C-alpha positions in Angstrom: 93.7 108.8 104.8 90.4 108.3 102.7 88.3 110.0 105.2 88.8 113.4 103.1 88.0 114.3 99.9 91.7 115.0 99.2 92.4 111.5 100.9 89.9 109.7 98.4 91.5 111.6 95.6 94.9 110.3 96.4 94.0 107.0 97.1 92.0 106.9 93.6 95.4 107.9 92.1 97.3 105.5 93.6 95.0 102.3 92.7 94.7 103.7 89.1 98.7 103.6 88.7 98.6 100.1 90.3 96.1 98.6 88.1 97.4 100.1 84.9 100.7 98.7 85.9 99.4 95.4 86.5 97.6 95.9 82.9 100.9 96.2 81.4 102.4 93.2 82.9 104.5 95.1 85.7 105.0 94.5 89.0 103.4 97.1 91.0 105.5 97.1 94.1 108.6 97.4 91.8 107.3 100.1 89.7 106.5 102.3 92.4 109.7 102.1 93.9 111.1 102.8 90.3 108.8 106.0 90.2 110.0 107.0 93.7 113.6 106.7 93.0 113.5 108.1 89.3 111.2 111.2 89.9 113.4 112.8 92.3 116.2 112.9 90.1 114.1 115.3 87.7 113.0 117.6 90.2 114.8 120.6 88.8 113.9 119.9 85.0 111.6 122.5 83.4 111.3 119.9 80.6 109.0 116.9 81.4 109.7 114.6 78.6 111.6 112.3 80.6 107.9 111.1 82.1 107.2 109.4 78.8 109.8 107.2 79.6 108.1 106.6 83.2 104.8 105.3 81.5 103.9 101.8 82.3 103.9 100.9 78.5 107.3 102.7 78.1 109.9 99.9 76.4 112.5 101.5 78.6 111.2 100.4 82.1 113.9 98.4 83.7 113.6 94.6 83.5 112.9 94.2 87.2 109.6 95.9 87.0 108.0 93.6 84.5 106.5 90.3 85.3 108.1 87.0 83.5 106.2 86.1 80.8 104.7 82.2 80.5 107.8 81.5 78.5 110.5 83.0 80.7 108.7 81.1 83.8 109.5 77.6 82.4 
């Protein structure tokens, strides 16, 4: 996939999303799964306001996307 310029660009985008998810205490796999199930639900939307709720710092993300805090693990 990274043998081409387009592939390298795609990889950079994926890695960027994963690292941003980690920086916001999200579980990257669960976050990607959520994105890939939610985005198709909005393909016909002309407004893109729903995207704000998908950002890694959005308080409306489902709990399963978030890592447990140290207090919650105990």
